[in-house]
C-alpha positions in Angstrom: -9.2 -43.8 17.5 -11.6 -42.8 20.3 -14.7 -40.7 19.7 -13.2 -38.0 21.9 -10.0 -37.8 19.9 -12.0 -37.8 16.6 -14.1 -34.9 18.0 -11.0 -33.0 19.1 -9.3 -33.5 15.7 -12.4 -32.3 14.0 -12.4 -29.1 16.1 -8.7 -28.3 15.4 -9.1 -29.1 11.7 -11.4 -26.1 11.4 -8.9 -23.6 12.7 -5.5 -22.2 11.6 -2.7 -23.3 12.0 -3.9 -26.7 13.2 -5.6 -27.3 9.8 -2.1 -27.3 8.2 -0.3 -29.5 10.8 0.6 -33.1 10.2 -1.8 -35.7 11.7 1.0 -37.1 13.9 1.9 -33.7 15.4 -1.8 -33.0 16.2 -2.1 -36.3 18.0 1.2 -35.5 19.9 -0.3 -32.1 20.9 -3.6 -33.5 22.0 -1.9 -36.2 24.1 -0.4 -33.4 26.2 -3.3 -31.0 26.4 -5.9 -30.7 29.2 -9.2 -28.9 29.2 -9.7 -26.1 31.7 -12.9 -24.3 32.7 -13.1 -20.6 33.5 -16.2 -18.9 34.9 -17.4 -15.6 33.5 -15.2 -12.8 34.8 -12.5 -15.1 36.0 -8.9 -14.1 35.3 -7.1 -16.6 33.1 -3.7 -14.9 32.7 -2.3 -11.7 34.2 1.1 -9.9 34.3 1.3 -10.6 38.1 1.4 -14.4 37.4 5.0 -14.2 36.1 6.3 -15.9 32.9 3.5 -17.5 30.9 3.4 -21.2 31.6 0.7 -22.5 29.2 -0.5 -22.2 25.6 -4.3 -21.9 25.4 -6.8 -22.6 22.6 -10.4 -21.5 23.2 -12.7 -24.5 22.8 -15.9 -22.8 23.8 -16.7 -19.3 25.1 -14.9 -16.0 24.8 -11.8 -14.3 26.3 -11.2 -10.6 26.7 -7.9 -8.8 26.9 -7.6 -5.8 29.2 -5.0 -3.1 29.0 -4.8 0.3 30.7 -2.7 2.1 28.1 -5.4 3.5 25.8 -7.7 6.4 26.3 -8.8 6.4 29.9 -12.3 7.5 29.0 -12.8 4.2 27.1 -13.3 0.7 28.6 -10.1 -1.2 29.2 -11.0 -4.1 27.0 -8.9 -3.9 23.8 -9.2 -7.4 22.3 -11.7 -10.2 22.2 -10.8 -13.8 21.4 -13.3 -16.5 20.4 -13.5 -20.2 19.6 -10.5 -21.6 17.8 -8.2 -18.7 18.7 -5.0 -19.2 20.7 -3.0 -17.0 23.2 -0.6 -15.7 24.6 1.9 -16.3 21.7 4.1 -13.2 22.3 4.7 -14.0 26.0 5.4 -17.7 25.4 7.9 -16.9 22.6 9.7 -14.3 24.7 9.6 -16.3 27.9 7.9 -13.4 29.7 4.7 -12.5 31.5 1.7 -11.4 29.5 1.2 -7.6 29.0 -2.6 -7.8 29.3 -5.1 -9.3 31.7 -6.9 -12.2 29.9 -10.4 -12.7 31.5 -13.2 -15.0 30.6 -16.0 -12.9 29.0 -18.4 -15.7 29.6 -18.2 -19.3 30.8 -15.2 -20.6 28.8 -13.4 -23.9 28.1 -9.8 -23.9 26.9 -7.4 -26.5 25.7 -4.1 -25.9 27.5 -0.6 -27.1 26.6 2.4 -26.7 29.1 5.0 -24.2 28.0 7.7 -26.9 27.6 5.5 -28.9 25.3 4.7 -25.7 23.4 8.3 -25.1 22.6 8.8 -28.7 21.7 5.9 -28.4 19.2 7.5 -25.4 17.7 10.4 -27.6 16.8 8.3 -30.5 15.5 5.8 -28.6 13.3 6.8 -26.1 10.7 3.2 -24.8 10.1 2.7 -24.3 13.9 6.1 -22.5 14.3 5.4 -20.3 11.2 2.0 -19.3 12.6 3.2 -18.5 16.1 6.1 -16.3 14.8 4.1 -14.7 11.9 0.5 -14.8 13.1 -1.2 -12.3 11.0 1.1 -13.0 8.0 0.2 -16.6 8.2 -3.5 -15.9 8.4 -3.2 -13.6 5.4 -1.5 -16.3 3.4 -4.6 -18.5 4.1 -6.8 -15.7 2.9 -4.7 -15.1 -0.2 -5.1 -18.7 -1.2 -8.9 -18.4 -0.9 -8.9 -15.2 -3.0 -6.7 -16.8 -5.7 -9.1 -19.7 -5.9 -12.1 -17.4 -6.0 -10.8 -14.9 -8.6 -8.4 -16.6 -10.9 -7.5 -19.9 -12.5 -3.8 -18.9 -13.0 -1.4 -21.6 -13.9 1.1 -22.6 -11.3 4.0 -21.5 -13.6 2.7 -18.0 -14.1 5.1 -15.3 -13.1 3.7 -12.9 -10.5 4.1 -9.1 -10.3 6.0 -9.7 -7.1 8.6 -11.8 -9.0 12.1 -10.2 -9.1 13.3 -9.3 -12.6 16.1 -11.8 -12.3 13.4 -14.5 -12.4 11.8 -13.1 -15.5 14.8 -12.6 -17.7 14.5 -15.2 -20.4 18.1 -15.2 -21.8 21.4 -13.3 -21.8 21.1 -10.0 -23.7 22.3 -9.8 -27.3 24.4 -6.7 -27.5 26.7 -4.8 -29.9 29.4 -2.1 -29.6 28.6 1.6 -30.0 30.7 1.6 -33.3 28.9 -1.3 -34.9 27.2 -0.2 -38.1 23.5 0.3 -38.4 23.4 -2.3 -41.2 25.1 -5.0 -39.0 22.8 -4.3 -36.1 19.7 -4.6 -38.2 21.0 -7.9 -39.7 21.7 -9.3 -36.2 18.2 -8.3 -35.0 16.6 -10.0 -38.0 18.7 -13.2 -37.6 18.1 -13.4 -33.9 14.4 -12.4 -34.1 14.7 -9.8 -31.4 12.9 -6.5 -31.1 15.8 -4.4 -29.6 19.5 -4.1 -29.5 21.6 -2.6 -26.7 25.0 -1.1 -27.3 27.5 -1.7 -24.4 31.1 -0.7 -23.7 34.0 -3.0 -23.1 32.9 -3.5 -19.5 29.3 -4.3 -20.4 27.9 -1.0 -19.4 24.8 0.0 -21.5 25.3 3.0 -23.8 22.1 3.0 -25.9 19.2 1.0 -27.2 17.6 0.6 -30.6 14.0 -0.8 -30.8 11.8 -1.7 -33.8 9.8 1.6 -33.6 13.2 3.4 -33.7 14.0 1.6 -37.0 11.0 3.1 -38.7 11.3 6.6 -37.2 15.1 7.0 -37.2 16.3 4.8 -40.0 13.7 3.9 -42.6 11.8 7.1 -43.0 14.8 9.5 -42.9 16.8 7.1 -45.1 19.7 7.1 -42.7 23.1 6.0 -43.8 23.3 2.3 -42.8 27.0 2.3 -42.5 27.2 4.9 -39.8 27.8 3.8 -36.1 24.6 2.6 -34.6 25.0 4.8 -31.5 24.0 7.7 -33.6 20.4 6.5 -34.0 20.0 4.9 -30.6 18.2 6.2 -27.5 21.0 7.1 -25.0 19.0 8.4 -22.1 18.4 5.0 -20.5 16.3 3.8 -17.6 17.5 0.7 -15.8 16.4 -1.4 -12.8 18.5 -3.8 -10.7 17.8 -7.6 -10.8 16.1 -7.6 -7.4 13.6 -5.0 -8.5 10.1 -6.5 -8.8 8.1 -7.0 -12.0 5.5 -4.4 -10.9 8.3 -1.7 -10.8 9.2 -2.6 -14.4 5.5 -2.4 -15.4 5.2 1.1 -13.8 8.3 2.3 -15.7 6.9 1.0 -19.0 3.5 2.6 -18.3 4.9 6.0 -17.2 7.4 6.4 -20.0 5.9 4.3 -22.8 8.8 1.9 -23.0 8.5 -1.7 -24.4 11.7 -2.8 -22.7 13.5 -2.2 -19.4 17.2 -2.7 -18.9 18.3 -4.9 -16.0 21.7 -3.6 -14.7 23.8 -4.9 -11.9 27.0 -3.1 -10.8 26.6 -0.9 -13.9 26.8 -4.0 -16.2 23.9 -5.1 -18.4 22.6 -8.5 -17.2 19.3 -8.7 -19.0 16.4 -7.1 -20.8 12.7 -7.5 -19.8 10.1 -6.8 -22.4 6.4 -6.1 -22.2 5.7 -9.6 -23.4 7.9 -11.1 -20.6 5.4 -9.8 -18.0 2.6 -12.2 -18.6 0.2 -10.4 -16.3 0.6 -7.2 -18.3 -0.5 -8.8 -21.6 -4.0 -9.0 -20.2 -4.3 -5.6 -18.6 -2.5 -3.5 -21.3 -0.7 -1.1 -18.9 1.5 0.5 -21.6 -1.3 0.9 -24.0 -3.4 2.8 -21.4 -0.4 5.0 -20.5 0.2 5.7 -24.2 -3.4 6.6 -24.8 -3.4 9.0 -21.9 -0.2 10.7 -23.0 -1.5 11.2 -26.5 -5.1 12.2 -25.6 -6.3 15.5 -27.1 -9.9 15.6 -25.9 -11.9 15.1 -22.7 -13.7 12.2 -24.4 -10.4 10.4 -24.9 -9.4 11.0 -21.3 -12.8 9.8 -20.1 -12.2 6.5 -22.0 -8.8 6.3 -20.4 -10.3 6.7 -17.0 -12.7 3.9 -17.7 -9.7 1.8 -18.9 -7.9 2.4 -15.6 -10.9 1.1 -13.7 -11.1 -1.9 -16.0 -7.4 -2.5 -15.6 -7.8 -2.4 -11.8 -10.6 -5.0 -12.0 -8.5 -7.3 -14.2 -5.6 -7.0 -11.8 -7.9 -7.7 -8.9 -9.1 -10.8 -10.7 -5.5 -11.9 -11.1 -4.8 -11.7 -7.4 -2.5 -8.7 -7.5 -1.5 -7.6 -4.0 -3.2 -4.5 -2.5 0.1 -2.5 -2.2 0.9 -2.9 -5.8 -2.7 -2.4 -7.0 -3.2 0.9 -5.2 0.2 2.0 -6.6 -0.9 1.2 -10.1 -4.2 3.0 -9.7 -2.5 6.1 -8.2 0.2 6.1 -10.9 -2.3 6.0 -13.7 -4.5 8.6 -12.1 -1.3 10.8 -11.9 -0.8 10.3 -15.6 -4.4 11.2 -16.3 -4.1 14.3 -14.1 -0.9 15.4 -15.7 -2.4 15.2 -19.2 -5.5 17.2 -18.2 -3.2 19.8 -16.7 -1.0 19.9 -19.9 -4.1 20.4 -22.1 -5.7 23.1 -20.0 -2.5 25.1 -19.6 -1.8 24.8 -23.3 -5.2 26.2 -24.1 -4.9 29.0 -21.5 -2.4 31.7 -22.6 -0.9 33.6 -21.0 -0.3 31.5 -17.9 2.7 30.9 -15.8 5.4 28.5 -17.0 5.4 25.0 -15.5 8.7 25.6 -13.8 7.0 28.2 -11.5 4.2 26.1 -10.2 3.6 22.6 -8.8 0.3 20.7 -8.8 0.2 18.5 -5.6 -1.9 15.5 -4.7 -3.2 15.2 -1.2 -4.9 12.5 0.9 -4.8 8.9 -0.5 -3.4 10.0 -3.9 -0.6 11.8 -2.1 0.1 8.5 -0.3 -0.2 6.5 -3.6 -3.0 4.5 -1.9 -6.0 5.2 -4.1 -8.7 2.6 -4.5 -11.5 2.6 -7.0 -13.6 4.9 -4.9 -11.9 8.3 -4.6 -12.7 12.0 -4.9 -10.3 14.9 -5.6 -7.9 16.3 -3.0 -5.3 18.6 -4.7 -3.7 22.0 -4.4 -1.2 24.4 -6.1 2.2 25.8 -5.1 3.7 28.6 -7.1 6.5 31.1 -7.0 5.8 34.8 -7.4 7.7 36.4 -10.4 9.4 39.7 -9.8 7.0 42.6 -10.3 3.9 40.6 -9.4 2.0 39.8 -6.2 0.7 36.4 -5.0 -2.8 37.6 -5.5 -2.1 38.5 -9.2 -0.6 35.1 -9.8 -3.5 33.4 -8.1 -5.9 35.4 -10.3 -4.2 33.9 -13.3 -4.1 30.3 -12.0 -7.6 29.9 -10.5 -9.6 29.8 -13.7 -7.3 27.1 -15.2 -7.4 25.1 -11.9 -11.2 25.3 -11.9 -11.3 23.8 -15.5 -8.8 21.1 -14.4 -10.9 20.1 -11.4 -14.1 20.1 -13.6 -12.4 17.9 -16.2 -11.2 15.5 -13.5 -14.8 15.3 -12.3 -16.0 14.4 -15.8 -13.4 11.6 -15.8 -14.8 10.0 -12.7 -13.1 11.8 -9.8 -15.9 13.7 -8.0 -15.3 17.2 -6.8 -14.2 17.3 -3.1 -17.2 18.0 -0.9 -14.9 19.9 1.5 -13.6 22.0 -1.4 -10.0 20.8 -0.9 -9.0 21.6 -4.5 -6.6 23.8 -6.4 -9.5 25.9 -7.7 -10.2 27.1 -4.1 -8.2 30.3 -3.5 -7.5 29.0 0.0 -5.4 26.2 -1.5 -3.7 27.9 -4.4 -0.8 29.5 -2.6 2.8 30.7 -3.0 5.5 28.7 -1.4 5.8 31.3 1.3 2.1 31.3 1.9 2.1 27.5 2.3 4.8 27.8 4.9 2.8 30.4 6.8 -0.3 28.2 6.7 1.5 25.1 7.9 3.3 27.0 10.6 0.0 28.4 11.9 -1.5 24.9 12.1 1.6 23.6 13.9 1.8 26.5 16.4 -1.9 26.5 17.3 -3.1 22.9 16.9 -6.8 23.7 16.8 -9.3 20.9 15.8 -9.5 22.5 12.4 -5.7 22.7 12.0 -5.3 19.0 13.0 -8.0 18.0 10.5 -6.2 20.0 7.7 -2.8 18.6 8.7 -4.2 15.0 8.3 -5.0 15.9 4.7 -2.4 18.3 3.5 0.7 16.8 5.2 0.4 13.9 2.8 1.1 16.1 -0.2 3.0 14.8 -3.2 4.2 16.5 -6.4 2.3 15.4 -9.5 3.1 18.1 -12.1 5.4 21.1 -12.7 8.3 22.2 -10.5 8.7 19.2 -8.3 11.5 21.1 -6.4 8.8 23.4 -4.8 7.1 20.4 -3.2 10.4 18.9 -2.1 11.5 22.2 -0.5 8.2 22.5 1.3 8.4 18.9 2.5 11.9 19.3 3.9 10.9 22.5 5.7 7.7 20.9 7.1 9.6 17.9 8.4 12.1 20.1 10.2 9.5 22.3 11.8 7.1 19.5 12.8 9.8 17.3 14.3 10.9 20.1 16.5 7.4 20.7 17.9 6.5 17.8 20.3 3.4 19.6 21.5 1.9 19.6 18.0 2.8 15.9 17.5 1.1 15.1 20.8 -2.0 16.9 19.7 -2.1 15.0 16.5 -1.7 11.7 18.5 -4.6 12.7 20.8 -6.7 13.5 17.8 -5.8 10.1 16.1 -6.7 8.2 19.3 -10.3 9.4 19.1 -10.9 7.1 16.1 -10.9 3.7 17.7 -11.0 0.4 15.7 -14.5 -1.1 16.0 -13.8 -4.1 18.2 -16.6 -5.2 20.4 -16.6 -6.3 24.0 -19.5 -8.8 24.0 -19.4 -9.5 20.2 -16.9 -9.4 17.4 -17.4 -5.9 16.1 -19.0 -2.6 17.0 -21.3 -2.0 14.0 -22.6 1.2 12.6 -25.5 2.1 10.3 -27.2 -1.0 8.8 -24.8 -3.3 10.7 -21.8 -2.2 8.7 -18.1 -1.3 9.3 -16.4 1.6 7.6 -13.1 0.0 6.4 -11.6 3.4 5.5 -12.5 5.5 8.6 -12.1 2.8 11.3 -9.8 0.4 9.5 -7.3 2.2 7.3 -7.2 5.6 9.1 -5.6 4.5 12.4 -2.6 3.2 10.5 -2.4 6.2 8.2 -2.6 8.6 11.1 0.0 6.8 13.2 2.4 6.6 10.2 2.0 10.3 9.5 2.9 11.2 13.1 5.8 8.8 13.2 7.2 10.2 10.0 6.9 13.8 11.1 8.6 12.9 14.4 11.5 11.1 12.8 12.1 13.3 9.7 10.9 10.7 7.1 9.9 12.6 3.9 8.1 9.7 2.2 4.3 9.8 2.0 3.3 6.2 1.6 1.9 4.7 4.9 3.9 1.5 4.5 7.2 3.4 3.7 6.6 5.7 6.6 6.1 2.9 9.0 9.2 1.0 7.8 11.4 4.1 7.7 10.4 5.5 11.1 10.5 2.2 13.0 14.3 2.1 13.6 14.4 5.6 15.0 11.5 4.9 17.3 13.0 1.5 18.4 9.9 -0.4 17.2 10.7 -4.1 16.4 10.5 -5.1 12.7 8.2 -7.9 13.5 5.7 -5.5 15.2 5.8 -3.1 12.2 5.4 -6.1 9.8 2.2 -7.1 11.6 0.9 -3.5 11.3 1.6 -3.5 7.6 0.1 -6.9 7.0 -3.1 -5.7 8.8 -3.2 -2.5 6.8 -2.8 -4.3 3.5 -5.5 -6.8 4.4 -8.0 -4.1 5.1 -7.0 -2.4 1.9 -7.6 -5.7 0.0 -11.0 -6.0 1.6 -11.8 -2.5 0.4 -10.7 -3.3 -3.1 -12.6 -6.5 -3.2 -15.7 -4.7 -1.9 -15.3 -2.1 -4.6 -14.8 -4.8 -7.2 -17.9 -6.7 -6.2 -20.0 -3.6 -5.8 -19.1 -2.2 -9.2 -20.0 -5.6 -10.8 -23.5 -5.4 -9.3 -25.5 -3.1 -11.5 -22.9 -0.3 -11.1 -23.9 0.5 -7.6 -22.2 3.6 -6.0 -18.9 2.6 -4.4 -18.4 3.0 -0.6 -16.2 1.5 2.2 -19.1 0.0 4.2 -19.2 -3.8 4.7 -21.3 -6.1 6.7 -18.9 -8.5 8.4 -21.6 -11.1 8.5 -21.2 -11.4 4.7 -17.5 -12.3 5.0 -16.3 -15.9 5.3 -15.1 -17.1 8.6 -11.5 -16.8 7.7 -11.8 -13.2 6.6 -13.8 -12.3 9.7 -11.1 -13.7 11.9 -8.3 -11.9 10.0 -10.3 -8.6 10.1 -10.6 -9.0 13.9 -6.8 -9.5 14.0 -6.2 -6.5 11.7 -8.3 -4.3 14.0 -6.3 -5.6 17.0 -3.2 -4.5 15.1 -4.8 -1.1 14.7 -5.3 -1.0 18.4 -1.7 -1.9 18.9 -0.4 0.9 16.7 -2.6 3.3 18.7 -1.2 1.8 21.9 2.3 2.6 20.6 1.2 6.2 19.9 -0.2 6.4 23.4 3.0 5.2 25.0 5.2 7.5 22.9 3.1 10.6 23.8 2.0 9.5 27.3 -1.7 9.7 26.5 
């Protein structure tokens, strides 16, 4: 092999996807590439050149992409490509011209492969094809492997929380009929060494379940007649999941409801049973135990311990490589459980107070979106109905002292009071259903800067405790009103466009104080804001950013591949935030924040972060196109 080829192979081996390609395919590609030089400022590709005719990889230098869609007051440069990066994949795959002007930011050398050879290489090399069609997803897979190696030594056979329940079911369920005697069922459980028995009908539909704790509480202690039909001592209000449901969904059901088992049902027929022990990852983080401790807590001290356990659980799950989407759902779900228990205890100690069916505690912001990380303060509010003979002010007077104690207890459990006072203890956010409608309508009709700021917080509301129907009614009303008001949506889009991802023109990133990036403000928020606007425009009632993007895409005619790239970018930034919180908390318990120095990231993560910020730019470009900004 010549020295030149050896040098070229060494270069490509340092960059994805070439580092995963077979040696023969790399040699095939190199044999057909040429090196081209572009002086600073020279146009490399532009829409006027027609269909893209070459695949380029930057050997040395920097390439800028220019597009005139974004805010006219900002420079046109919207992406920056550096050594090892390739372009223009979208145009080559679609046999079209590029959508941007690609210009040399400084003197630049590129490896170039003719379009015909590019398409031949797609057929030859699976890693190359996978990268070109799933660029950010492929980069994220590289990063995931690095994270796994860094944080965990899991065995290759370990089931993951992303595994479907069908992959976790150990054996066919052992069942009985509803009329089988208690005695026979206990004997069968003993002989089969199982901790539960499910009664089914002739078609295999589950009717009830008996577990070992039930044996003590419902049979042994009451000295139940052992010859009676077992259905009489079984739990008949059953919760089931389909085989395609993921392990983390079963874990959440166990945690929320205190179950040790989850039924797996397909076409109404019992096909399996998943126990707590079947979920290997759960044995180490103790999800059900934390949930049980929260539900049975009687003192603030017990709840403080549970809050610490939630944070410890999140650290353990982070160390096991649990994905960002699942981890933030777990954190938010357990914080919900903690909040509910605090509310129950405070209302129980505060007589007379309105019944739970007349009020609804709602979560706002990241908790409302089920996207909480380890660093979060309080954002909450109250909705109530006004009983006959009372006024809204009279109801508020009763509720505010209790809400204040709830907010204070949450603060003692590690959720700081909101600096903006967006809390249920603020009379401004403890309102009747009719008052909330009036507030929301005022924001929508006037669209002032303050109204747009409030909308970005309050429109992510989600019911946590009490009369969930109140929040559902308000959500349906809001969705209808907002979707009919295109001016308000345009104002929200304009406001969202002011927060630009920190991509630099002459360097990788635009850095803030102490050479840091704010992953929440500049990374997460562009996706969150766009998803909120898309959901309001299309009538989507879900609050999760990912669900909003997926559900609104079809109505807005956004390609699935484009949305998937946005979601992958969003999740990567979330994972960086979680890793940063994990590492910061392990260092002498430093205060948690969302500020990172990109120079401290490895090369792969810096590259993916750049790509993630580009995706944030792209989602904003979609907003700009939709609302002609």
